[in-house]
Backbone as a printed PyTorch tensor [residue, N CA C, xyz], in Angstrom:
tensor([[[118.0090,  96.6530,  69.7840],
         [117.6150,  98.3120,  70.8330],
         [118.0170,  97.1070,  71.6520]],

        [[117.7130,  98.4350,  73.6360],
         [117.9330,  97.7160,  74.9380],
         [116.0260,  98.2490,  75.5330]],

        [[115.3630,  97.2790,  76.3170],
         [114.8160,  97.7220,  76.7770],
         [114.8100,  97.7740,  78.2770]],

        [[114.1100,  97.9200,  78.9120],
         [114.1300,  98.4780,  80.4290],
         [112.3950,  97.9120,  80.5110]],

        [[112.3380,  97.1720,  82.0170],
         [110.9970,  96.5830,  83.5020],
         [110.4530,  98.5120,  82.6080]],

        [[109.2750,  97.9620,  82.9760],
         [107.9490,  98.8850,  83.6060],
         [106.6060,  97.7090,  83.6790]],

        [[105.9930,  98.5330,  84.2770],
         [104.8600,  97.7620,  85.1050],
         [103.8760,  98.4590,  84.3980]],

        [[102.7900,  98.1380,  82.7570],
         [101.6060,  99.1750,  82.8680],
         [100.2550,  99.0750,  83.4830]],

        [[ 99.8360,  99.8740,  83.8940],
         [ 98.4720, 100.0070,  84.8900],
         [ 97.4670, 100.4290,  84.3450]],

        [[ 96.6220, 100.0070,  83.9610],
         [ 95.4060, 100.5460,  83.6270],
         [ 93.8460, 100.2100,  84.8780]],

        [[ 93.6320, 101.4130,  84.5580],
         [ 92.6870, 101.6470,  85.6540],
         [ 91.3570, 101.9990,  84.6160]],

        [[ 90.2460, 101.5310,  85.0680],
         [ 88.5930, 101.5360,  83.9340],
         [ 88.1010, 102.4490,  84.9980]],

        [[ 87.5700, 103.1330,  84.9140],
         [ 86.7350, 104.1560,  86.5440],
         [ 85.6020, 104.9020,  85.7420]],

        [[ 83.9960, 105.2180,  86.3510],
         [ 83.5140, 106.0890,  85.3580],
         [ 83.5400, 107.6850,  85.1760]],

        [[ 83.7590, 107.8950,  84.1340],
         [ 84.5040, 109.2700,  83.4920],
         [ 84.0210, 110.9490,  84.7310]],

        [[ 83.2510, 110.3450,  85.4960],
         [ 83.4410, 111.4270,  86.4560],
         [ 84.2740, 111.8180,  87.6920]],

        [[ 84.8330, 110.5970,  88.0860],
         [ 85.8010, 110.3230,  88.7550],
         [ 86.8300, 110.0280,  88.5560]],

        [[ 87.5280, 110.8230,  86.9240],
         [ 88.4930, 110.8790,  86.4880],
         [ 89.9650, 111.7930,  87.3280]],

        [[ 88.9480, 112.7620,  87.2850],
         [ 89.5430, 114.0530,  87.8860],
         [ 90.9300, 113.7260,  89.1670]],

        [[ 89.6520, 112.9400,  90.1220],
         [ 90.0020, 113.1560,  91.4000],
         [ 90.8820, 111.7390,  91.2490]],

        [[ 90.8320, 110.9260,  90.1260],
         [ 91.9110, 109.6930,  90.0760],
         [ 93.0010, 109.8080,  89.5560]],

        [[ 93.3980, 111.2350,  88.3750],
         [ 94.4960, 111.3550,  87.8370],
         [ 95.3140, 112.5880,  89.1270]],

        [[ 94.5530, 112.9240,  89.9330],
         [ 95.2670, 114.1250,  90.8480],
         [ 95.6230, 113.2710,  91.9250]],

        [[ 94.7720, 112.0900,  92.4000],
         [ 96.4580, 110.9920,  93.1190],
         [ 96.5300, 110.7430,  93.2350]],

        [[ 96.8090, 110.4400,  91.6520],
         [ 98.6350, 109.7620,  91.0310],
         [ 98.8560, 110.8580,  90.6070]],

        [[ 98.7720, 112.1430,  90.7960],
         [100.0100, 112.6090,  90.8390],
         [100.3380, 113.0580,  91.7230]],

        [[ 99.6490, 113.3480,  92.2780],
         [100.2900, 113.3180,  94.3420],
         [101.2630, 112.4620,  94.6020]],

        [[101.0140, 110.9670,  94.2640],
         [101.5910, 110.1320,  93.8410],
         [102.8850, 110.5930,  94.0440]],

        [[102.9030, 110.5810,  92.8800],
         [104.4060, 111.3610,  92.5970],
         [104.5800, 110.7580,  90.6450]],

        [[102.9650, 110.0410,  90.5190],
         [102.9310, 109.2350,  88.6310],
         [103.0060, 110.9800,  88.0790]],

        [[104.4190, 110.4140,  86.5470],
         [103.3930, 112.3240,  86.5330],
         [103.4540, 112.3820,  84.8070]],

        [[102.6130, 110.8780,  84.5950],
         [102.8470, 110.9000,  83.4110],
         [101.5970, 109.9340,  83.3800]],

        [[100.3400, 110.1060,  82.5840],
         [ 99.5430, 108.5840,  82.2030],
         [ 98.9610, 109.4250,  80.9840]],

        [[ 97.5230, 108.3450,  80.3750],
         [ 96.5870, 108.9230,  79.4100],
         [ 95.3660, 108.0070,  79.1860]],

        [[ 94.6160, 109.2570,  78.7710],
         [ 92.9700, 108.6180,  79.4530],
         [ 92.2530, 108.4470,  78.0310]],

        [[ 91.6420, 107.6730,  77.8450],
         [ 90.9040, 106.6670,  76.5540],
         [ 89.5740, 106.7500,  77.0150]],

        [[ 88.7330, 106.8070,  76.4850],
         [ 87.1110, 106.6740,  76.6330],
         [ 86.7910, 105.4450,  76.2990]],

        [[ 85.9930, 104.8690,  77.2720],
         [ 85.7020, 103.8410,  76.6200],
         [ 84.0200, 103.4750,  76.0590]],

        [[ 84.0390, 102.7320,  75.1850],
         [ 82.6780, 102.9820,  74.6870],
         [ 81.7560, 101.9080,  74.8340]],

        [[ 82.3080, 100.9990,  75.3920],
         [ 81.4030,  99.8980,  76.6280],
         [ 82.1890,  98.4310,  76.8200]],

        [[ 81.3290,  97.6980,  77.1350],
         [ 82.3700,  96.1170,  77.7950],
         [ 81.2000,  95.5590,  78.4500]],

        [[ 81.6790,  94.8190,  78.7270],
         [ 80.5120,  93.7990,  79.7100],
         [ 81.1520,  92.9050,  80.8970]],

        [[ 80.0790,  92.6580,  81.4650],
         [ 80.7280,  93.0710,  82.9770],
         [ 80.0730,  91.9130,  83.9690]],

        [[ 80.2200,  92.2240,  85.5390],
         [ 79.6080,  91.0560,  85.9000],
         [ 77.6820,  91.5490,  86.5180]],

        [[ 78.0210,  93.0130,  85.7330],
         [ 76.4770,  93.1020,  85.3380],
         [ 75.6010,  93.2220,  84.2540]],

        [[ 76.5790,  92.7530,  83.2660],
         [ 76.2070,  91.9210,  81.8540],
         [ 76.9640,  93.7430,  80.9690]],

        [[ 76.1250,  93.5980,  79.6130],
         [ 77.0800,  94.6270,  79.2430],
         [ 76.2930,  95.8460,  79.2440]],

        [[ 77.5950,  96.4480,  78.9410],
         [ 76.7450,  98.2060,  79.2120],
         [ 77.2720,  99.3250,  77.9270]],

        [[ 77.3070, 100.1210,  77.3760],
         [ 77.7240, 100.9450,  76.1240],
         [ 77.4280, 102.4740,  76.5350]],

        [[ 78.3970, 103.6260,  76.8130],
         [ 77.7460, 105.2120,  77.2070],
         [ 76.4060, 105.3320,  76.8240]],

        [[ 76.2270, 104.5490,  76.0130],
         [ 74.1030, 104.8800,  76.1020],
         [ 73.4880, 104.5480,  76.8750]],

        [[ 73.8910, 103.4730,  77.5140],
         [ 73.7050, 102.8380,  78.2890],
         [ 73.0100, 102.5590,  79.5960]],

        [[ 73.0550, 101.6770,  80.7640],
         [ 72.7020, 101.8770,  81.9800],
         [ 73.8240, 102.7190,  83.0090]],

        [[ 75.1060, 102.9980,  82.5000],
         [ 75.9800, 104.0840,  83.0910],
         [ 76.1490, 105.6190,  82.6040]],

        [[ 74.7510, 105.2680,  81.5630],
         [ 74.5720, 106.9900,  81.5850],
         [ 75.6880, 107.3860,  80.7720]],

        [[ 75.3980, 108.6110,  80.2520],
         [ 76.2690, 109.3220,  78.9340],
         [ 77.9400, 109.8260,  79.6440]],

        [[ 77.8700, 109.9370,  81.1870],
         [ 79.1750, 110.2730,  81.4900],
         [ 79.9050, 108.8870,  81.2440]],

        [[ 80.0260, 107.9150,  81.4280],
         [ 80.5500, 106.5310,  80.3050],
         [ 82.1380, 106.7510,  81.5160]],

        [[ 82.5090, 105.7000,  80.9220],
         [ 84.0420, 105.1990,  82.0490],
         [ 85.0960, 106.1950,  80.7520]],

        [[ 86.3300, 105.7780,  81.8540],
         [ 86.7900, 105.9000,  80.3380],
         [ 88.4830, 105.1890,  81.8640]],

        [[ 89.3510, 104.9810,  80.8300],
         [ 90.7410, 104.0630,  81.4440],
         [ 91.9170, 104.6820,  81.3570]],

        [[ 92.1590, 105.1560,  82.4580],
         [ 93.6590, 106.3200,  82.6990],
         [ 94.6290, 104.6380,  82.8660]],

        [[ 95.7440, 104.7620,  81.4400],
         [ 97.2300, 104.5390,  81.3250],
         [ 98.3570, 104.6930,  82.0700]],

        [[ 99.0590, 104.0340,  82.7580],
         [100.4950, 104.6040,  84.0560],
         [101.5410, 103.1790,  82.9000]],

        [[102.5670, 103.9450,  82.7300],
         [103.3630, 103.0840,  82.9090],
         [104.7260, 103.6100,  83.4720]],

        [[105.1180, 103.1290,  84.5890],
         [105.8260, 102.9950,  85.2920],
         [107.3150, 102.0910,  85.9400]],

        [[107.7840, 102.8130,  86.5040],
         [108.6390, 101.1700,  87.0070],
         [108.6090, 100.8280,  87.8810]],

        [[108.8860,  99.7300,  88.5280],
         [108.7650,  98.4200,  89.2830],
         [108.3280,  98.7760,  90.6280]],

        [[109.6340,  99.6780,  91.3780],
         [109.3950, 100.3250,  92.0330],
         [108.7510, 100.9910,  93.2640]],

        [[108.0870, 101.7480,  92.4780],
         [107.1020, 102.4740,  92.3320],
         [105.0950, 102.3510,  92.2030]],

        [[105.0840, 100.6560,  91.9390],
         [104.1460, 100.3710,  91.8610],
         [102.8050, 100.3550,  92.6950]],

        [[103.4810, 100.7440,  93.9360],
         [102.4540, 100.0210,  95.4430],
         [102.0310, 101.6570,  95.4710]],

        [[102.6380, 102.3650,  95.3980],
         [102.9710, 103.9430,  96.2520],
         [101.1750, 104.1470,  94.4140]],

        [[101.5610, 103.8810,  93.7220],
         [100.3670, 104.3440,  92.2040],
         [ 99.2880, 103.2920,  93.2370]],

        [[ 99.6330, 102.0710,  93.4550],
         [ 98.4390, 100.9680,  93.7300],
         [ 97.0820, 101.8810,  94.9510]],

        [[ 98.2960, 102.1000,  95.6400],
         [ 97.4630, 103.2970,  96.7690],
         [ 96.6130, 104.0220,  96.8000]],

        [[ 97.3490, 104.7100,  96.1120],
         [ 96.9870, 106.5540,  96.1700],
         [ 95.1380, 105.5280,  94.5700]],

        [[ 95.3520, 105.0460,  93.8440],
         [ 94.3170, 104.3730,  92.8720],
         [ 93.2780, 104.4240,  93.8440]],

        [[ 93.9350, 103.1100,  94.3840],
         [ 93.0500, 102.5890,  95.2030],
         [ 91.9050, 103.6260,  96.4480]],

        [[ 92.3190, 104.4850,  96.8070],
         [ 91.6080, 105.3780,  97.6860],
         [ 90.2840, 106.0850,  96.9300]],

        [[ 90.1990, 105.4620,  95.5900],
         [ 89.3680, 106.0980,  94.2440],
         [ 88.6880, 105.2920,  94.1690]],

        [[ 89.0860, 103.9700,  93.5510],
         [ 88.6790, 103.0180,  92.9540],
         [ 87.1920, 102.1570,  93.7870]],

        [[ 88.2420, 102.1130,  95.4380],
         [ 87.4870, 100.9280,  96.4770],
         [ 85.9880, 101.7280,  96.3170]],

        [[ 85.6830, 102.9570,  96.2430],
         [ 84.2960, 103.2490,  96.5710],
         [ 83.0360, 103.3870,  95.1330]],

        [[ 83.5780, 102.9810,  94.3410],
         [ 83.4570, 102.6240,  92.9260],
         [ 83.1670, 101.8730,  92.4380]],

        [[ 82.9150, 102.1980,  90.7890],
         [ 83.0820, 101.2550,  90.0170],
         [ 84.2160, 100.9650,  89.7050]],

        [[ 84.6470, 100.1780,  88.6770],
         [ 86.1370, 100.5070,  88.5060],
         [ 87.4510,  99.4970,  88.5400]],

        [[ 87.8630,  99.2940,  87.7620],
         [ 88.8750,  98.0030,  87.8620],
         [ 90.7090,  98.3800,  87.3710]],

        [[ 91.5050,  97.6650,  88.3930],
         [ 92.7800,  98.1480,  87.3730],
         [ 93.5020,  96.6600,  87.7670]],

        [[ 93.9550,  96.7350,  86.4100],
         [ 95.1740,  95.8120,  85.7490],
         [ 96.2470,  96.1270,  85.6480]],

        [[ 97.2550,  95.3460,  85.9050],
         [ 98.7520,  95.4340,  86.0070],
         [ 99.6870,  94.3580,  84.9800]],

        [[ 99.8140,  94.9180,  84.6000],
         [101.1420,  93.9810,  83.1370],
         [102.5600,  94.3710,  82.7560]],

        [[103.4320,  93.4320,  82.9260],
         [104.8600,  93.3900,  82.7930],
         [104.6550,  94.0770,  81.6430]],

        [[105.5530,  94.8580,  81.2330],
         [106.4360,  95.5060,  79.9930],
         [107.0300,  96.8460,  79.5450]],

        [[108.2370,  96.3700,  78.4540],
         [108.5230,  97.0400,  78.3940],
         [109.1620,  97.8030,  77.5690]],

        [[109.8890,  98.8690,  78.1350],
         [109.7780, 100.2670,  77.1480],
         [111.2830, 100.5880,  77.2460]],

        [[111.2490, 101.7850,  76.0200],
         [112.9180, 101.7810,  75.6760],
         [112.6950, 103.4530,  75.8880]],

        [[113.4550, 103.9210,  76.2580],
         [113.8590, 105.0170,  76.8300],
         [113.6960, 105.8740,  78.4670]],

        [[114.3760, 104.2730,  79.3120],
         [113.8130, 104.5540,  80.7370],
         [113.5750, 105.3070,  81.3960]],

        [[114.1580, 106.4700,  80.4910],
         [114.3260, 107.7670,  81.6840],
         [113.3660, 108.5180,  81.5810]],

        [[112.5980, 108.3190,  80.3730],
         [110.6630, 109.0340,  81.1240],
         [109.9700, 108.7240,  81.9760]],

        [[109.9600, 107.1740,  82.0590],
         [108.9420, 107.0960,  83.0720],
         [109.8030, 106.3720,  84.7260]]])
């Protein structure tokens, strides 16, 4: 089966900023994403959980699969939100089927 190159972008951000982030992504031309709840983790400030130091609002991860040539536009949009708040952006190479969907 033939696969196609893509980029997988994962953005972990405070849940109250989810709409601001997804609106910025949509305005930049990102047509699809998945939002996942984050239950807890550990970072520069130590361990945390949804009920812990960040409160009940918690964190979410927004996952996008896009064509490589659209990466910079997506990152510019995400950075407008993430740069002023807690957030992590990661980028990995991916292979997808049905490239016309991305």
